[in-house]
Residue, then its C-alpha position, 0 to 999 in steps of 0.5 A: m767374365s764370371r765363372l759358375e761352379l756348383q757343388d754336385f753339378e757337371f756340365k755337357e753340351e748337347d746340340d742346342k742345349v746344355k745338360f746340367i748333370f746333378m749328383k752324377y745320375y740326374y740331369f735337366l736340359v737348358d736351351k743355349s739361347e736361355l744361357k745366351k741371355i746371360g752373356d756369351f759362355k763357354v762350357k767345361v765339365d766343371f764350370l760355365d764361363f759367362d761374359a757377364s757380371e757376377k750379379t747378372m749371372s747369379n740372378k739368372i742362374n738361380r732362376i734356371l736352377k730352380i726350374g731345372l731342379n723341379n724338372l729333373f730326370s734320372v739316367l734311366g729316363k724317369r722323372t725325379i723328385y729332388i727332396h730338400k729342406d725347402a721343398g716342403i716334403p717331410l722325410l717321415g711317412t713313406n717307405e720310398f725315401g727319407l727315414v723309417d723308424r720301426n720303433t727300435n734303435l735302428i733307423e732306416v735311411k733312404p737317400h734315393t731310389l735309383c738302381n744299376l741292376n735289374c734283379i729278377y726278384c726285386s721286391v721294390d721293382a727297382g732297376t732298368s725295367s721298373s714300371k715306376i714313373a718317378d724316382f726320388v733323391v734327397e738332399e744329404e744335409f737335410l737327411v742328416e739333419e732330420f735323422r738326428k732329430i729322431a736319433a735324439l729321441k732314442e734311449n739306446p745306442v742307435e744304428a743308422s742303416i742306409n737301406p734305400q729302395g735302390e743301390p746306395l752306391m749310386y748316391s753321389r754324396i754317400i761318403d758325406l752321408v756316412a760321415g754325417l750319420k756317424a758323427s750324430e750323437g747317440v749313433k754307435t753303428v752305421s751300416i749300408n745295404t748294397n749289391g756290391s757291384l760298384l764297390t772299389k778299393k778307393l770307395i772302401d777306403d773312403f767308407w773306412g775313413a768316414g766311419l762306416d761300420r758294416i757293409n751288408i752285401s747281397l752276394n747270392t751265389v759264387f757262380n757267374e751264370t747264376a749271378n747274371r741270371l739273378s741280377g738281370g744282366g752282367y754282375p761283376l762277381e769276381k770283382v765283388k769277391q775281391m772287394i769283400k776280401y779287401c774289406s778285411g781289417k777295415i770294415d765288417v762284412l755281412i753276407a746277405p744272400l736271398i735264396v730264390p727257389d730253383y735259382n740258387d738254393t742248391e748253391v748255398r754250400d758253395l757260397l758258404k765255403f767261399c765265405l769260410k775261407l776268407e781271412k775274416v769270416p763274415k756274419f750272415g743274413f740269409q733271406n727267404f724269397l717272398n712274393y710281393q704284389r708290386g715286386r718281381n716274382p719269377i717263381k712262387e715262394k716256398p714256406m718259411d719253415d722250409f727256409m728255416k730247415l735249410l739254415e738249421d741243416l747248414e748250421k750243423v754241417f758248417s758249425i756256423k751261425l746262420i739264424n739271427s735275431p735282433d739281439d745279435f745286432n743289438i737291435v731293441d725296442d725303443t722310443k716310438i715316434p708319435k703317429p699324428f693319424k689313426k687308421g680310418q681318419i679323414v684328413d686334409a692333405k696337400i698334393m706335393c708330387p707324383g708317387k712312384y706309380p701311376k695314379e699315386f701321389i705324395g701328399v703332406s699332412r701334419d708334418r708327415c708324407l702320405t702315399i695317396s692313391g687316386n686322381m689328383k693335381i699337384g698343388s691341390f688340397v684334398k680330403v683323404k682317408i688313412v688306410r695304413i699307419k704302421h711304423n709311421i708309414f702312411r697310405a691314404i685314398 
């Protein structure tokens, strides 16, 4: 008898198949007949028992895992690309996953693209009604390893900002990720951007123990009806407010409301009153709603001047600071990562996987990812024209 226990995996029987649940929110299915080839087996949540030798089990399971991890799906039913150190996909070059460096001492860390809400204003089209055809999830060890290479180039203390195109608390290795980033040489601050809905006291305690310095929570209102409208469903507002209070004395909190005209712009004073009554008054990072081509746009954006005037007036009324600059967070210009391409350049690229939208692919060239628009086959080599190079985020056609 041999027992199969795998880190990040759980197992569940479903009719004539066994569901391999990976990192809590992803899965692939294996026919029971395929597992039966190894030997008689029993399915438990945390392991599979096989009536077979360890060697026989290991050889056949390794093949099943390789196939399965290349055919992952998310709980939202989207094809999911698992990016690990042997996948041949670098973590620089795209804004969807991996690492983004904008030539400062702040490095954005993007572990996955899954989100539990369906916010009506989402600028990256995440959540249950997304038109995306693919999600991405990155191996935690690979992410930390590549992050450290970039952090080592910086001359100033680094902030690691966990800022995915999704909800970071759905990343099952989030505590390990925070601990790994915090332990990296040169890192002073680790922050995380979250909608707050999945926060618990235990998770906050675990974050504290792992070294998380700041939680940026997109609390947009203190009224249930508005919170539900903005989030596209049921938002646990009272729970989030309690979790904000629980952070006091452990982890710094930044409240980052998005001001959406005709939705919550008249409720800002009530939000500020709640925050100012907290034991420790948080920092604020107000954001102006903007229209994005691929985002959700429930209303037309208002001019930035109007937004700034709103904040200026509120600063006077409440005698607090609402308008920030990079200096307020010790963010400064820092070492630029060399760009291996020039705009307009023609380069060879290997097509590695689908992109997040139809007729979009992730290609690789010169140790960078390229988001490529067109009709291509996975595994093919193509010539592409670089059309965007800003911040080491590359698009091509």
